[in-house]
All heavy atoms as atom14 arrays in JSON, in Angstrom:
{
  "sequence": "MFAKTIITVLALGITIVGLLYFFNTGDYFVFAIGMAIYFLATISGSICKRFNR",
  "atom14_mask": [
    [1, 1, 1, 1, 1, 1, 1, 1, 0, 0, 0, 0, 0, 0],
    [1, 1, 1, 1, 1, 1, 1, 1, 1, 1, 1, 0, 0, 0],
    [1, 1, 1, 1, 1, 0, 0, 0, 0, 0, 0, 0, 0, 0],
    [1, 1, 1, 1, 1, 1, 1, 1, 1, 0, 0, 0, 0, 0],
    [1, 1, 1, 1, 1, 1, 1, 0, 0, 0, 0, 0, 0, 0],
    [1, 1, 1, 1, 1, 1, 1, 1, 0, 0, 0, 0, 0, 0],
    [1, 1, 1, 1, 1, 1, 1, 1, 0, 0, 0, 0, 0, 0],
    [1, 1, 1, 1, 1, 1, 1, 0, 0, 0, 0, 0, 0, 0],
    [1, 1, 1, 1, 1, 1, 1, 0, 0, 0, 0, 0, 0, 0],
    [1, 1, 1, 1, 1, 1, 1, 1, 0, 0, 0, 0, 0, 0],
    [1, 1, 1, 1, 1, 0, 0, 0, 0, 0, 0, 0, 0, 0],
    [1, 1, 1, 1, 1, 1, 1, 1, 0, 0, 0, 0, 0, 0],
    [1, 1, 1, 1, 0, 0, 0, 0, 0, 0, 0, 0, 0, 0],
    [1, 1, 1, 1, 1, 1, 1, 1, 0, 0, 0, 0, 0, 0],
    [1, 1, 1, 1, 1, 1, 1, 0, 0, 0, 0, 0, 0, 0],
    [1, 1, 1, 1, 1, 1, 1, 1, 0, 0, 0, 0, 0, 0],
    [1, 1, 1, 1, 1, 1, 1, 0, 0, 0, 0, 0, 0, 0],
    [1, 1, 1, 1, 0, 0, 0, 0, 0, 0, 0, 0, 0, 0],
    [1, 1, 1, 1, 1, 1, 1, 1, 0, 0, 0, 0, 0, 0],
    [1, 1, 1, 1, 1, 1, 1, 1, 0, 0, 0, 0, 0, 0],
    [1, 1, 1, 1, 1, 1, 1, 1, 1, 1, 1, 1, 0, 0],
    [1, 1, 1, 1, 1, 1, 1, 1, 1, 1, 1, 0, 0, 0],
    [1, 1, 1, 1, 1, 1, 1, 1, 1, 1, 1, 0, 0, 0],
    [1, 1, 1, 1, 1, 1, 1, 1, 0, 0, 0, 0, 0, 0],
    [1, 1, 1, 1, 1, 1, 1, 0, 0, 0, 0, 0, 0, 0],
    [1, 1, 1, 1, 0, 0, 0, 0, 0, 0, 0, 0, 0, 0],
    [1, 1, 1, 1, 1, 1, 1, 1, 0, 0, 0, 0, 0, 0],
    [1, 1, 1, 1, 1, 1, 1, 1, 1, 1, 1, 1, 0, 0],
    [1, 1, 1, 1, 1, 1, 1, 1, 1, 1, 1, 0, 0, 0],
    [1, 1, 1, 1, 1, 1, 1, 0, 0, 0, 0, 0, 0, 0],
    [1, 1, 1, 1, 1, 1, 1, 1, 1, 1, 1, 0, 0, 0],
    [1, 1, 1, 1, 1, 0, 0, 0, 0, 0, 0, 0, 0, 0],
    [1, 1, 1, 1, 1, 1, 1, 1, 0, 0, 0, 0, 0, 0],
    [1, 1, 1, 1, 0, 0, 0, 0, 0, 0, 0, 0, 0, 0],
    [1, 1, 1, 1, 1, 1, 1, 1, 0, 0, 0, 0, 0, 0],
    [1, 1, 1, 1, 1, 0, 0, 0, 0, 0, 0, 0, 0, 0],
    [1, 1, 1, 1, 1, 1, 1, 1, 0, 0, 0, 0, 0, 0],
    [1, 1, 1, 1, 1, 1, 1, 1, 1, 1, 1, 1, 0, 0],
    [1, 1, 1, 1, 1, 1, 1, 1, 1, 1, 1, 0, 0, 0],
    [1, 1, 1, 1, 1, 1, 1, 1, 0, 0, 0, 0, 0, 0],
    [1, 1, 1, 1, 1, 0, 0, 0, 0, 0, 0, 0, 0, 0],
    [1, 1, 1, 1, 1, 1, 1, 0, 0, 0, 0, 0, 0, 0],
    [1, 1, 1, 1, 1, 1, 1, 1, 0, 0, 0, 0, 0, 0],
    [1, 1, 1, 1, 1, 1, 0, 0, 0, 0, 0, 0, 0, 0],
    [1, 1, 1, 1, 0, 0, 0, 0, 0, 0, 0, 0, 0, 0],
    [1, 1, 1, 1, 1, 1, 0, 0, 0, 0, 0, 0, 0, 0],
    [1, 1, 1, 1, 1, 1, 1, 1, 0, 0, 0, 0, 0, 0],
    [1, 1, 1, 1, 1, 1, 0, 0, 0, 0, 0, 0, 0, 0],
    [1, 1, 1, 1, 1, 1, 1, 1, 1, 0, 0, 0, 0, 0],
    [1, 1, 1, 1, 1, 1, 1, 1, 1, 1, 1, 0, 0, 0],
    [1, 1, 1, 1, 1, 1, 1, 1, 1, 1, 1, 0, 0, 0],
    [1, 1, 1, 1, 1, 1, 1, 1, 0, 0, 0, 0, 0, 0],
    [1, 1, 1, 1, 1, 1, 1, 1, 1, 1, 1, 0, 0, 0]
  ],
  "atom14_positions": [
    [[95.56, 76.47, 107.2], [95.35, 75.27, 106.42], [94.45, 75.56, 105.21], [94.67, 75.03, 104.15], [94.74, 74.2, 107.33], [94.75, 72.84, 106.71], [96.4, 72.28, 106.36], [96.5, 70.87, 107.36], [0.0, 0.0, 0.0], [0.0, 0.0, 0.0], [0.0, 0.0, 0.0], [0.0, 0.0, 0.0], [0.0, 0.0, 0.0], [0.0, 0.0, 0.0]],
    [[93.45, 76.39, 105.43], [92.55, 76.72, 104.33], [93.27, 77.5, 103.23], [93.04, 77.28, 102.04], [91.35, 77.51, 104.86], [90.34, 77.83, 103.82], [89.56, 76.83, 103.25], [90.15, 79.12, 103.39], [88.63, 77.1, 102.29], [89.22, 79.42, 102.43], [88.45, 78.41, 101.87], [0.0, 0.0, 0.0], [0.0, 0.0, 0.0], [0.0, 0.0, 0.0]],
    [[94.16, 78.4, 103.64], [94.91, 79.2, 102.66], [95.82, 78.31, 101.83], [95.97, 78.52, 100.62], [95.72, 80.27, 103.37], [0.0, 0.0, 0.0], [0.0, 0.0, 0.0], [0.0, 0.0, 0.0], [0.0, 0.0, 0.0], [0.0, 0.0, 0.0], [0.0, 0.0, 0.0], [0.0, 0.0, 0.0], [0.0, 0.0, 0.0], [0.0, 0.0, 0.0]],
    [[96.43, 77.32, 102.47], [97.31, 76.4, 101.74], [96.51, 75.6, 100.71], [96.98, 75.36, 99.6], [98.01, 75.46, 102.71], [98.99, 74.53, 102.06], [99.68, 73.66, 103.09], [100.58, 72.66, 102.42], [101.21, 71.77, 103.38], [0.0, 0.0, 0.0], [0.0, 0.0, 0.0], [0.0, 0.0, 0.0], [0.0, 0.0, 0.0], [0.0, 0.0, 0.0]],
    [[95.29, 75.22, 101.05], [94.44, 74.49, 100.11], [94.08, 75.35, 98.91], [94.12, 74.88, 97.77], [93.16, 74.01, 100.83], [93.52, 73.21, 101.94], [92.28, 73.22, 99.89], [0.0, 0.0, 0.0], [0.0, 0.0, 0.0], [0.0, 0.0, 0.0], [0.0, 0.0, 0.0], [0.0, 0.0, 0.0], [0.0, 0.0, 0.0], [0.0, 0.0, 0.0]],
    [[93.75, 76.6, 99.16], [93.42, 77.51, 98.06], [94.63, 77.72, 97.15], [94.51, 77.7, 95.92], [92.89, 78.85, 98.6], [91.51, 78.65, 99.22], [92.82, 79.9, 97.5], [90.95, 79.87, 99.88], [0.0, 0.0, 0.0], [0.0, 0.0, 0.0], [0.0, 0.0, 0.0], [0.0, 0.0, 0.0], [0.0, 0.0, 0.0], [0.0, 0.0, 0.0]],
    [[95.8, 77.92, 97.73], [97.02, 78.11, 96.93], [97.33, 76.86, 96.12], [97.7, 76.95, 94.95], [98.2, 78.49, 97.84], [97.99, 79.88, 98.41], [99.52, 78.44, 97.08], [98.97, 80.28, 99.48], [0.0, 0.0, 0.0], [0.0, 0.0, 0.0], [0.0, 0.0, 0.0], [0.0, 0.0, 0.0], [0.0, 0.0, 0.0], [0.0, 0.0, 0.0]],
    [[97.13, 75.69, 96.71], [97.39, 74.44, 96.0], [96.43, 74.27, 94.83], [96.85, 73.87, 93.73], [97.28, 73.25, 96.97], [98.18, 73.46, 98.06], [97.62, 71.95, 96.28], [0.0, 0.0, 0.0], [0.0, 0.0, 0.0], [0.0, 0.0, 0.0], [0.0, 0.0, 0.0], [0.0, 0.0, 0.0], [0.0, 0.0, 0.0], [0.0, 0.0, 0.0]],
    [[95.16, 74.57, 95.03], [94.17, 74.44, 93.96], [94.46, 75.45, 92.84], [94.36, 75.11, 91.65], [92.74, 74.59, 94.51], [91.72, 74.72, 93.4], [92.4, 73.42, 95.41], [0.0, 0.0, 0.0], [0.0, 0.0, 0.0], [0.0, 0.0, 0.0], [0.0, 0.0, 0.0], [0.0, 0.0, 0.0], [0.0, 0.0, 0.0], [0.0, 0.0, 0.0]],
    [[94.82, 76.66, 93.2], [95.17, 77.66, 92.18], [96.42, 77.25, 91.4], [96.48, 77.42, 90.18], [95.38, 79.03, 92.82], [94.12, 79.73, 93.31], [94.48, 81.01, 94.05], [93.19, 80.03, 92.16], [0.0, 0.0, 0.0], [0.0, 0.0, 0.0], [0.0, 0.0, 0.0], [0.0, 0.0, 0.0], [0.0, 0.0, 0.0], [0.0, 0.0, 0.0]],
    [[97.4, 76.7, 92.1], [98.61, 76.23, 91.42], [98.29, 75.08, 90.48], [98.84, 75.0, 89.38], [99.65, 75.8, 92.44], [0.0, 0.0, 0.0], [0.0, 0.0, 0.0], [0.0, 0.0, 0.0], [0.0, 0.0, 0.0], [0.0, 0.0, 0.0], [0.0, 0.0, 0.0], [0.0, 0.0, 0.0], [0.0, 0.0, 0.0], [0.0, 0.0, 0.0]],
    [[97.39, 74.2, 90.9], [96.98, 73.11, 90.02], [96.27, 73.65, 88.78], [96.51, 73.17, 87.67], [96.07, 72.14, 90.79], [95.62, 70.91, 90.03], [96.81, 70.04, 89.66], [94.63, 70.12, 90.87], [0.0, 0.0, 0.0], [0.0, 0.0, 0.0], [0.0, 0.0, 0.0], [0.0, 0.0, 0.0], [0.0, 0.0, 0.0], [0.0, 0.0, 0.0]],
    [[95.43, 74.66, 88.96], [94.76, 75.28, 87.82], [95.74, 75.94, 86.87], [95.62, 75.81, 85.65], [0.0, 0.0, 0.0], [0.0, 0.0, 0.0], [0.0, 0.0, 0.0], [0.0, 0.0, 0.0], [0.0, 0.0, 0.0], [0.0, 0.0, 0.0], [0.0, 0.0, 0.0], [0.0, 0.0, 0.0], [0.0, 0.0, 0.0], [0.0, 0.0, 0.0]],
    [[96.73, 76.64, 87.43], [97.75, 77.27, 86.59], [98.54, 76.21, 85.84], [98.88, 76.38, 84.66], [98.68, 78.15, 87.45], [97.93, 79.36, 87.97], [99.9, 78.59, 86.66], [98.7, 80.16, 89.0], [0.0, 0.0, 0.0], [0.0, 0.0, 0.0], [0.0, 0.0, 0.0], [0.0, 0.0, 0.0], [0.0, 0.0, 0.0], [0.0, 0.0, 0.0]],
    [[98.82, 75.1, 86.49], [99.56, 74.01, 85.85], [98.77, 73.42, 84.69], [99.33, 73.17, 83.61], [99.9, 72.92, 86.88], [100.62, 73.51, 87.95], [100.71, 71.82, 86.26], [0.0, 0.0, 0.0], [0.0, 0.0, 0.0], [0.0, 0.0, 0.0], [0.0, 0.0, 0.0], [0.0, 0.0, 0.0], [0.0, 0.0, 0.0], [0.0, 0.0, 0.0]],
    [[97.48, 73.21, 84.88], [96.65, 72.65, 83.81], [96.54, 73.63, 82.65], [96.67, 73.23, 81.48], [95.26, 72.27, 84.36], [95.4, 71.07, 85.3], [94.29, 71.94, 83.23], [94.14, 70.74, 86.07], [0.0, 0.0, 0.0], [0.0, 0.0, 0.0], [0.0, 0.0, 0.0], [0.0, 0.0, 0.0], [0.0, 0.0, 0.0], [0.0, 0.0, 0.0]],
    [[96.33, 74.9, 82.95], [96.27, 75.91, 81.89], [97.61, 75.99, 81.16], [97.66, 76.08, 79.93], [95.87, 77.28, 82.46], [96.08, 78.39, 81.45], [94.42, 77.26, 82.92], [0.0, 0.0, 0.0], [0.0, 0.0, 0.0], [0.0, 0.0, 0.0], [0.0, 0.0, 0.0], [0.0, 0.0, 0.0], [0.0, 0.0, 0.0], [0.0, 0.0, 0.0]],
    [[98.7, 75.93, 81.92], [100.03, 75.96, 81.31], [100.29, 74.75, 80.43], [100.93, 74.85, 79.38], [0.0, 0.0, 0.0], [0.0, 0.0, 0.0], [0.0, 0.0, 0.0], [0.0, 0.0, 0.0], [0.0, 0.0, 0.0], [0.0, 0.0, 0.0], [0.0, 0.0, 0.0], [0.0, 0.0, 0.0], [0.0, 0.0, 0.0], [0.0, 0.0, 0.0]],
    [[99.78, 73.6, 80.85], [99.94, 72.39, 80.03], [99.15, 72.5, 78.72], [99.66, 72.14, 77.65], [99.49, 71.17, 80.82], [99.8, 69.8, 80.23], [101.3, 69.63, 80.08], [99.23, 68.71, 81.11], [0.0, 0.0, 0.0], [0.0, 0.0, 0.0], [0.0, 0.0, 0.0], [0.0, 0.0, 0.0], [0.0, 0.0, 0.0], [0.0, 0.0, 0.0]],
    [[97.94, 73.03, 78.8], [97.16, 73.24, 77.58], [97.82, 74.27, 76.68], [97.83, 74.12, 75.45], [95.73, 73.67, 77.95], [94.89, 72.62, 78.65], [93.56, 73.23, 79.1], [94.65, 71.42, 77.76], [0.0, 0.0, 0.0], [0.0, 0.0, 0.0], [0.0, 0.0, 0.0], [0.0, 0.0, 0.0], [0.0, 0.0, 0.0], [0.0, 0.0, 0.0]],
    [[98.37, 75.32, 77.29], [99.07, 76.34, 76.52], [100.32, 75.76, 75.87], [100.66, 76.12, 74.73], [99.44, 77.5, 77.46], [100.03, 78.69, 76.76], [99.25, 79.5, 75.95], [101.37, 79.02, 76.91], [99.79, 80.6, 75.31], [101.93, 80.11, 76.29], [101.12, 80.89, 75.49], [101.67, 81.97, 74.84], [0.0, 0.0, 0.0], [0.0, 0.0, 0.0]],
    [[101.0, 74.85, 76.56], [102.17, 74.19, 75.99], [101.81, 73.37, 74.76], [102.53, 73.38, 73.77], [102.83, 73.3, 77.04], [103.91, 72.41, 76.49], [105.12, 72.95, 76.12], [103.71, 71.06, 76.35], [106.13, 72.14, 75.61], [104.69, 70.24, 75.84], [105.92, 70.78, 75.47], [0.0, 0.0, 0.0], [0.0, 0.0, 0.0], [0.0, 0.0, 0.0]],
    [[100.68, 72.65, 74.81], [100.28, 71.85, 73.67], [99.93, 72.72, 72.46], [100.13, 72.3, 71.32], [99.09, 70.97, 74.02], [99.43, 69.82, 74.92], [98.54, 69.4, 75.88], [100.65, 69.15, 74.83], [98.84, 68.34, 76.72], [100.97, 68.09, 75.66], [100.06, 67.69, 76.61], [0.0, 0.0, 0.0], [0.0, 0.0, 0.0], [0.0, 0.0, 0.0]],
    [[99.43, 73.93, 72.7], [99.06, 74.81, 71.59], [100.26, 75.56, 71.02], [100.36, 75.72, 69.8], [98.0, 75.82, 72.04], [96.66, 75.17, 72.2], [96.36, 74.16, 71.57], [95.83, 75.74, 73.07], [0.0, 0.0, 0.0], [0.0, 0.0, 0.0], [0.0, 0.0, 0.0], [0.0, 0.0, 0.0], [0.0, 0.0, 0.0], [0.0, 0.0, 0.0]],
    [[101.15, 76.06, 71.88], [102.21, 76.93, 71.39], [103.62, 76.36, 71.55], [104.53, 76.82, 70.87], [102.17, 78.29, 72.11], [102.41, 78.08, 73.5], [100.83, 78.97, 71.9], [0.0, 0.0, 0.0], [0.0, 0.0, 0.0], [0.0, 0.0, 0.0], [0.0, 0.0, 0.0], [0.0, 0.0, 0.0], [0.0, 0.0, 0.0], [0.0, 0.0, 0.0]],
    [[103.81, 75.44, 72.45], [105.13, 74.91, 72.7], [105.89, 75.67, 73.77], [107.04, 75.36, 74.07], [0.0, 0.0, 0.0], [0.0, 0.0, 0.0], [0.0, 0.0, 0.0], [0.0, 0.0, 0.0], [0.0, 0.0, 0.0], [0.0, 0.0, 0.0], [0.0, 0.0, 0.0], [0.0, 0.0, 0.0], [0.0, 0.0, 0.0], [0.0, 0.0, 0.0]],
    [[105.26, 76.69, 74.38], [105.9, 77.47, 75.43], [105.52, 76.87, 76.78], [104.35, 76.71, 77.1], [105.44, 78.92, 75.35], [106.2, 79.82, 76.29], [107.33, 79.47, 76.67], [105.65, 80.88, 76.64], [0.0, 0.0, 0.0], [0.0, 0.0, 0.0], [0.0, 0.0, 0.0], [0.0, 0.0, 0.0], [0.0, 0.0, 0.0], [0.0, 0.0, 0.0]],
    [[106.5, 76.54, 77.6], [106.23, 75.85, 78.85], [106.42, 76.74, 80.08], [106.42, 76.24, 81.21], [107.11, 74.61, 78.98], [108.59, 74.9, 78.99], [109.25, 75.14, 80.18], [109.32, 74.93, 77.82], [110.6, 75.42, 80.2], [110.67, 75.2, 77.82], [111.31, 75.44, 79.02], [112.64, 75.73, 79.03], [0.0, 0.0, 0.0], [0.0, 0.0, 0.0]],
    [[106.54, 78.03, 79.92], [106.81, 78.94, 81.03], [105.67, 78.95, 82.05], [105.92, 78.9, 83.26], [107.07, 80.35, 80.5], [107.51, 81.32, 81.54], [108.74, 81.18, 82.16], [106.7, 82.37, 81.92], [109.15, 82.06, 83.13], [107.1, 83.26, 82.89], [108.33, 83.11, 83.49], [0.0, 0.0, 0.0], [0.0, 0.0, 0.0], [0.0, 0.0, 0.0]],
    [[104.43, 79.02, 81.62], [103.28, 79.04, 82.53], [103.19, 77.71, 83.29], [102.91, 77.68, 84.49], [101.97, 79.33, 81.76], [100.77, 79.29, 82.68], [102.05, 80.66, 81.06], [0.0, 0.0, 0.0], [0.0, 0.0, 0.0], [0.0, 0.0, 0.0], [0.0, 0.0, 0.0], [0.0, 0.0, 0.0], [0.0, 0.0, 0.0], [0.0, 0.0, 0.0]],
    [[103.44, 76.62, 82.61], [103.45, 75.3, 83.25], [104.51, 75.22, 84.33], [104.26, 74.72, 85.43], [103.67, 74.21, 82.19], [103.77, 72.83, 82.76], [102.64, 72.17, 83.19], [104.99, 72.19, 82.85], [102.72, 70.89, 83.72], [105.09, 70.91, 83.37], [103.95, 70.26, 83.8], [0.0, 0.0, 0.0], [0.0, 0.0, 0.0], [0.0, 0.0, 0.0]],
    [[105.69, 75.74, 84.05], [106.78, 75.71, 85.02], [106.46, 76.57, 86.24], [106.78, 76.19, 87.38], [108.08, 76.18, 84.37], [0.0, 0.0, 0.0], [0.0, 0.0, 0.0], [0.0, 0.0, 0.0], [0.0, 0.0, 0.0], [0.0, 0.0, 0.0], [0.0, 0.0, 0.0], [0.0, 0.0, 0.0], [0.0, 0.0, 0.0], [0.0, 0.0, 0.0]],
    [[105.83, 77.7, 86.04], [105.43, 78.56, 87.16], [104.41, 77.83, 88.03], [104.51, 77.85, 89.26], [104.86, 79.9, 86.66], [105.98, 80.76, 86.07], [104.15, 80.66, 87.78], [105.5, 82.02, 85.42], [0.0, 0.0, 0.0], [0.0, 0.0, 0.0], [0.0, 0.0, 0.0], [0.0, 0.0, 0.0], [0.0, 0.0, 0.0], [0.0, 0.0, 0.0]],
    [[103.43, 77.2, 87.42], [102.44, 76.45, 88.18], [103.05, 75.32, 88.98], [102.69, 75.1, 90.14], [0.0, 0.0, 0.0], [0.0, 0.0, 0.0], [0.0, 0.0, 0.0], [0.0, 0.0, 0.0], [0.0, 0.0, 0.0], [0.0, 0.0, 0.0], [0.0, 0.0, 0.0], [0.0, 0.0, 0.0], [0.0, 0.0, 0.0], [0.0, 0.0, 0.0]],
    [[103.99, 74.61, 88.38], [104.65, 73.52, 89.1], [105.5, 74.05, 90.25], [105.55, 73.43, 91.33], [105.52, 72.7, 88.14], [104.73, 71.85, 87.17], [103.65, 70.66, 87.99], [104.86, 69.55, 88.68], [0.0, 0.0, 0.0], [0.0, 0.0, 0.0], [0.0, 0.0, 0.0], [0.0, 0.0, 0.0], [0.0, 0.0, 0.0], [0.0, 0.0, 0.0]],
    [[106.15, 75.18, 90.06], [106.97, 75.76, 91.13], [106.1, 76.21, 92.3], [106.45, 75.96, 93.47], [107.78, 76.94, 90.58], [0.0, 0.0, 0.0], [0.0, 0.0, 0.0], [0.0, 0.0, 0.0], [0.0, 0.0, 0.0], [0.0, 0.0, 0.0], [0.0, 0.0, 0.0], [0.0, 0.0, 0.0], [0.0, 0.0, 0.0], [0.0, 0.0, 0.0]],
    [[104.98, 76.83, 92.02], [104.08, 77.26, 93.1], [103.52, 76.05, 93.82], [103.43, 76.04, 95.05], [102.94, 78.14, 92.53], [103.51, 79.45, 92.02], [101.89, 78.4, 93.6], [102.5, 80.28, 91.25], [0.0, 0.0, 0.0], [0.0, 0.0, 0.0], [0.0, 0.0, 0.0], [0.0, 0.0, 0.0], [0.0, 0.0, 0.0], [0.0, 0.0, 0.0]],
    [[103.17, 75.01, 93.1], [102.65, 73.8, 93.71], [103.71, 73.14, 94.6], [103.43, 72.71, 95.71], [102.18, 72.82, 92.64], [101.51, 71.59, 93.2], [100.21, 71.66, 93.69], [102.17, 70.38, 93.24], [99.58, 70.54, 94.2], [101.56, 69.25, 93.77], [100.27, 69.34, 94.24], [99.67, 68.23, 94.77], [0.0, 0.0, 0.0], [0.0, 0.0, 0.0]],
    [[104.94, 73.11, 94.13], [106.04, 72.54, 94.91], [106.26, 73.34, 96.19], [106.42, 72.76, 97.27], [107.31, 72.5, 94.07], [108.51, 72.01, 94.81], [108.63, 70.66, 95.13], [109.52, 72.88, 95.19], [109.74, 70.2, 95.83], [110.62, 72.43, 95.88], [110.73, 71.08, 96.2], [0.0, 0.0, 0.0], [0.0, 0.0, 0.0], [0.0, 0.0, 0.0]],
    [[106.26, 74.66, 96.09], [106.46, 75.49, 97.27], [105.32, 75.34, 98.27], [105.55, 75.32, 99.48], [106.63, 76.95, 96.87], [107.92, 77.29, 96.14], [107.91, 78.73, 95.66], [109.12, 77.03, 97.03], [0.0, 0.0, 0.0], [0.0, 0.0, 0.0], [0.0, 0.0, 0.0], [0.0, 0.0, 0.0], [0.0, 0.0, 0.0], [0.0, 0.0, 0.0]],
    [[104.1, 75.23, 97.78], [102.96, 75.03, 98.68], [103.04, 73.66, 99.35], [102.65, 73.51, 100.51], [101.65, 75.15, 97.91], [0.0, 0.0, 0.0], [0.0, 0.0, 0.0], [0.0, 0.0, 0.0], [0.0, 0.0, 0.0], [0.0, 0.0, 0.0], [0.0, 0.0, 0.0], [0.0, 0.0, 0.0], [0.0, 0.0, 0.0], [0.0, 0.0, 0.0]],
    [[103.57, 72.67, 98.66], [103.68, 71.33, 99.22], [104.71, 71.26, 100.33], [104.47, 70.65, 101.38], [104.04, 70.33, 98.12], [103.06, 70.39, 97.09], [104.11, 68.92, 98.65], [0.0, 0.0, 0.0], [0.0, 0.0, 0.0], [0.0, 0.0, 0.0], [0.0, 0.0, 0.0], [0.0, 0.0, 0.0], [0.0, 0.0, 0.0], [0.0, 0.0, 0.0]],
    [[105.87, 71.89, 100.14], [106.92, 71.8, 101.16], [106.8, 72.86, 102.24], [107.54, 72.82, 103.21], [108.32, 71.86, 100.52], [108.58, 73.2, 99.86], [108.52, 70.72, 99.56], [110.01, 73.41, 99.46], [0.0, 0.0, 0.0], [0.0, 0.0, 0.0], [0.0, 0.0, 0.0], [0.0, 0.0, 0.0], [0.0, 0.0, 0.0], [0.0, 0.0, 0.0]],
    [[105.88, 73.81, 102.1], [105.79, 74.88, 103.09], [105.4, 74.36, 104.46], [105.85, 74.9, 105.47], [104.8, 75.95, 102.63], [103.48, 75.43, 102.64], [0.0, 0.0, 0.0], [0.0, 0.0, 0.0], [0.0, 0.0, 0.0], [0.0, 0.0, 0.0], [0.0, 0.0, 0.0], [0.0, 0.0, 0.0], [0.0, 0.0, 0.0], [0.0, 0.0, 0.0]],
    [[104.59, 73.33, 104.54], [104.2, 72.78, 105.83], [105.37, 72.21, 106.6], [105.52, 72.45, 107.8], [0.0, 0.0, 0.0], [0.0, 0.0, 0.0], [0.0, 0.0, 0.0], [0.0, 0.0, 0.0], [0.0, 0.0, 0.0], [0.0, 0.0, 0.0], [0.0, 0.0, 0.0], [0.0, 0.0, 0.0], [0.0, 0.0, 0.0], [0.0, 0.0, 0.0]],
    [[106.22, 71.47, 105.93], [107.38, 70.88, 106.62], [108.41, 71.94, 106.98], [109.09, 71.82, 108.0], [108.01, 69.79, 105.76], [108.49, 70.33, 104.55], [0.0, 0.0, 0.0], [0.0, 0.0, 0.0], [0.0, 0.0, 0.0], [0.0, 0.0, 0.0], [0.0, 0.0, 0.0], [0.0, 0.0, 0.0], [0.0, 0.0, 0.0], [0.0, 0.0, 0.0]],
    [[108.53, 72.98, 106.18], [109.46, 74.06, 106.51], [108.99, 74.82, 107.74], [109.77, 75.12, 108.63], [109.64, 75.01, 105.3], [110.4, 74.3, 104.18], [110.37, 76.27, 105.71], [110.49, 75.1, 102.91], [0.0, 0.0, 0.0], [0.0, 0.0, 0.0], [0.0, 0.0, 0.0], [0.0, 0.0, 0.0], [0.0, 0.0, 0.0], [0.0, 0.0, 0.0]],
    [[107.68, 75.1, 107.81], [107.15, 75.81, 108.97], [107.29, 74.97, 110.24], [107.58, 75.5, 111.3], [105.68, 76.17, 108.74], [105.46, 77.44, 107.5], [0.0, 0.0, 0.0], [0.0, 0.0, 0.0], [0.0, 0.0, 0.0], [0.0, 0.0, 0.0], [0.0, 0.0, 0.0], [0.0, 0.0, 0.0], [0.0, 0.0, 0.0], [0.0, 0.0, 0.0]],
    [[107.09, 73.67, 110.14], [107.24, 72.81, 111.31], [108.68, 72.79, 111.79], [108.95, 72.78, 112.98], [106.79, 71.38, 110.98], [105.31, 71.23, 110.88], [104.94, 69.8, 110.55], [103.46, 69.67, 110.3], [103.08, 68.31, 109.87], [0.0, 0.0, 0.0], [0.0, 0.0, 0.0], [0.0, 0.0, 0.0], [0.0, 0.0, 0.0], [0.0, 0.0, 0.0]],
    [[109.62, 72.82, 110.85], [111.03, 72.8, 111.23], [111.44, 74.09, 111.93], [112.2, 74.09, 112.89], [111.89, 72.58, 110.0], [113.37, 72.46, 110.34], [114.17, 72.03, 109.17], [113.83, 70.64, 108.89], [114.29, 69.95, 107.88], [115.11, 70.51, 107.03], [113.95, 68.7, 107.7], [0.0, 0.0, 0.0], [0.0, 0.0, 0.0], [0.0, 0.0, 0.0]],
    [[110.92, 75.23, 111.47], [111.26, 76.52, 112.09], [110.6, 76.69, 113.44], [111.12, 77.42, 114.3], [110.89, 77.69, 111.19], [111.85, 77.9, 110.06], [111.39, 78.05, 108.77], [113.22, 78.0, 110.29], [112.27, 78.26, 107.73], [114.11, 78.21, 109.26], [113.63, 78.34, 107.97], [0.0, 0.0, 0.0], [0.0, 0.0, 0.0], [0.0, 0.0, 0.0]],
    [[109.47, 76.03, 113.7], [108.76, 76.17, 114.97], [109.37, 75.34, 116.09], [108.99, 75.48, 117.24], [107.29, 75.8, 114.81], [106.53, 76.87, 114.05], [106.92, 78.02, 114.05], [105.45, 76.48, 113.4], [0.0, 0.0, 0.0], [0.0, 0.0, 0.0], [0.0, 0.0, 0.0], [0.0, 0.0, 0.0], [0.0, 0.0, 0.0], [0.0, 0.0, 0.0]],
    [[110.3, 74.47, 115.79], [110.92, 73.64, 116.83], [111.79, 74.44, 117.73], [112.42, 75.27, 117.71], [111.76, 72.52, 116.2], [110.92, 71.44, 115.69], [111.82, 70.31, 115.29], [111.05, 69.36, 114.49], [111.56, 68.28, 113.99], [112.83, 68.01, 114.17], [110.84, 67.45, 113.29], [0.0, 0.0, 0.0], [0.0, 0.0, 0.0], [0.0, 0.0, 0.0]]
  ]
}
């Protein structure tokens, strides 16, 4: 649980940095990576519960 929290906070930081980078340059690649990591961290709990059944 602690590892998931750290990954989520890091993904949120990457997303914020990517959003600021997007406003400066117009490149949204870092923002998209941050959102993808955040999405994967969010659904990982339900995926693990499904496999443990």
